[in-house]
N, C-alpha and C positions, 0 to 999 in steps of 0.2 A: 504493500500500500504506500501511496505517496505521503510525504510529511504533512501535507495539507489535510488529507483524509484522516490521518492519525490524530492530528490536532482537533479536527472536528469531532471525532468519536470521544476523545479525551474530554473535550469541552462539554459535550452532551451528558456524559456520565457525571462529571463534576457538577453540572447544573442540577441534576437530580439530587445528588448528595447535599448540595448547598441549600436546595429548596427544603429538604427535610430538616435542615438545621437553621432555618431562617430566623428563629427566635434566639439564636445563640448570642450572648452578650459580646460587646466589642473586646478586642484584645487589650491587654495592658499596654501601656505606652512602650515599655521596653521590648515586649514581644513584637509589637508592630514595627518598631525600629529595626529589630534584627531581621525581619522579613524584607523590609525595604532596602536595608544596607546589603543584605545577601544578594538580592535581585540586581541591585545597581552594580555591585562588584562583578557579578557574572556578565552583565551586559557590557561593561567597560572592557572586560577581558575577552570579549568575543564569544562567550558561551551563551548564545541566544536562546537555545532550547532549554538550557539550565535555568536561565532567568525566567523563561516562560513557565516552566514547571513550578518554580517557587511562587510566582504571582497567581497562577491560575487556580491554586488551591484556596485562594481567599477572594472575597468580594470587597469592594470599596467600603461598604458599610461596617465591615469588621474592624476597620481602623478608626482611631480617634479623628475627629474633624480636622485637626491640624495636620494629620498625616495623609488624609484622603487625596489632596491634590497631587502629592508625590506619587501615590499609587496610580492614579489615573494617567499621569504623564509617563511613568515607567511602562505601564501597559501599552500605551500608544507607541512608545519607542520600540518596544519588543515586537509588536505586530508589524510595524513598518520594516523592521529588520527581517521579519519573516516573509516580506512581500505580501502582506495581508492588510492593505490600506483601509478596507471597509471596517475591519475589527478595530483598527486604530481610531477611526472616527467614532465607533460605538463606545470605545473607552472614554472618549472626551465629550460625548454628546450632551451630558448633563453638567459639564464643567461650568458653563456660564451661569447657570442657575444655582448650582450648589456651592461654588467657590468664587463669587463675584469680586472679592477683594484679595485673592491669592496673589502672591508675588510671582507665581508660576504662570499667571494668565498669559503673558506674551509668548512664553514657550508653548503653552497649550494651543494658542491660536496658530503659531507657526507649524506645529505638528498637524493640526486639523487641516490647514491649507495644503500641506504636503500630501496628506491622504487624499484630499479632493483632487489635487493636481494629478497625482498618479492614476487615480481612477479615470479621470477625464481622458488621459492619454493611453488607456488600455482598451483593448478590444475583446477582453475576456467576457464570457457569458455562459449561461446554462439554459439552453432552449429559450422559451419565452418567459421563464420564471424570473430570470435575473440577468443583468448585464452590468459591467463595471461603469458604463456610461450612465445608467440609471442611478447607480450608487453615487457617482460624481455629482449629479444634479442635486440629490438629497443633501450630500455633504456640503457643497458649495452654497446652496441656498441657506442652509443652517448657519454657515459661517457669516455670510453677508447680512443675515437677519440678526444674529446674536452679537456680532462684532462689527457694526456698520461703519465704525471709524478706524478700523485696524489698517495698518499699512498694506495688507494683502488684499484689501477690498477691490481696487481697480483690476488687478490681474484675475481675481476670482470672478468678477463680473464679466470680464472678457472671456474667460473660459466658459461661463454659463451661456454667453451669447454664441460662442462657437458650437456648443452642444445643441443649442436651439436651431442653428443653421443646419447642422448635420441631420437633424430630425425634420428639416424643412418647415419648421415652425417659425416663419419669418416675422410674424407679428410679435412673438415673444422675444426673438432676437433683437428686434427694434427697441423693445422696452428695456432690455438689458443694457444695450449700448447707450440709449438715451440717458439712463440713470448714471452710467459711468461718466458720460460727458457733463451731465448736470452737476454732479458732486465733485468730480476730480478733473476739471477741464485742463489742468496743467500736468496731469499725470503722463508718464512716459508711454502709457497705453492709449492716451487720447487720440493721437493721429491715426493709429490703426482702428480704433473704435469709431472714429468719424467715417472712415472708409467702409467698415462693416455695417455701420448704421445706415448709410446711404444705400449700400448694396442690399441690405435687408428689405428696405422699402422697394427697391427696384425688383428684387426677386419675388416679392409678394404680388407684383403686378403681372398680368398675363397678356397685356396688349393695350391698345389705345382706348378700349372701352372702359377702362378702370378710372379711378378717381384722378381727375386732372390736378387737384391740389397736391396729392401725394406724388405725382410725377414731377411736379415743379419743385417740391421739397427735396426729392431725391436728386434732381438736377443741381440744385443749389449746393447741397452737401458734397456732391461729387466734384463740383467746380472748386469748392474750397479745398478739398483734399488734393486735387491735381495742382492747384496753385501753390500748395505747400512743398512742391518738388519732392515727392516721396522717393525714397531710395530703392524700394522694391519695384523692379521693372515689370514684374508680372501683375502686381496689384495696379500699377499705373495703367498698363495696357487694358486690363479689365475695366477699370474706371472710365477710361476714354471710350471704350466700346459701348459701355452702358450709357454714357452721355449721348453718343450718336444715336443709339436706339431710342432713347427718351426724346430726343429732338424729333425724330420721325413720328413717334407716338403722339407727342403733344401737338404737333402740326396737324396730324391726321385727325386727332380728337376735335380740334377747332373746325376742321373741314366737315366732319360728321355733324357737328352742331349746326354749322351753316346749312347743311342739307336739310336738317330738321326744320329750321326756320323757313327755308324755301318751301317745304312741304305744307306748312301751315300758313303760308303767304305772309310771313312776317319779314318784310324786306329789310328794315333797319337791323334786326337781329342777324339776318344772313350777311349783310354787309360788314357788321362788326366782327363777326367770327371769320369771315374771309380775310379781313385785314389782320386779324390775330394769327391766322394760319400762315400768312405770308410775311410775317415780321422778319427782320434781318437775321436773327439768330437761327431761323429755320431755312435759310438760303441753301439751295442744293438738294432739298428734299422734294420728293415727288408731289407731296401735298401742297407745299409752298408754291411750286410751279403751277399746279392746277388752280389754286386760289388766286394767284396773280392773273392767270388767263381769264378766269371768270370775272374778276373785277374789271379787267380791260373790256370784256364784252359788255359790261354794264355801264361803261363810260367812266371807269375809275372814280366812283362816288366816294366822297370823304367819309371818315369814320363818324363824324359828329352828326350824321343823320339819325342815329339811334343806337341804343345799347341793347345787346342781347345778354343772356345769362349763360353761365358755364353748363 
């Protein structure tokens, strides 16, 4: 059997034993200290399984309150060394509530972020019951909710946005990146977040029949990103291609609206949107060319004859 399977069986057996002894009183301070010191020494010496065996025989509640944060952090460190980031997160899941003033809080946050980051970058899973990506989402959402001002927040939110894009949940990705940009606009992750934010809007659209305001928002954000002279040539090329597509869609959208106004015999509305479809930024698109030709056939009427709506 693999080490992971052995640990799982060991954990299940101990869980049953601990459940039977749930009413056992906490250990004396000296006994708890011996357990924690022993586990810590084994961990520092590279005896990961030995440290695991020492810790897994006890639950956090068996230790005195002052010792419990150390137990949780040690458990998380051991699980990370065992390449078991989910269990590392589980060991720290109640840390924010149970130990809000612990001096180990920064270390616990760093370990929880490492667990979430590892899960996000893993492709492991078990049929449809479990995947490390799903675990990453739970872990990183917990981190950003419980520790919203921690230094790891921007990168954690970026990872959550990436996970949403991988799931093709572009609306959720947009929310993640918007929150990152709103709260940490000067973060090192902000330039990439701006690109991902704009691309999330773009990817949520399926053509010119969608929300014109969202198309314009995506275009503005992509223009800002491109103007920042991004170093990644792939991202820059993708952003420029998206801008070109959005130009086509936006011009075609105005042309489609102009067609609607012509159908209902609203000439001022038709004229307005033909002008909008042929604005200079849309030069070179088929829709702009058609709009220009239609305006010429109408005698090039000015825009001030009336206003249509989007």
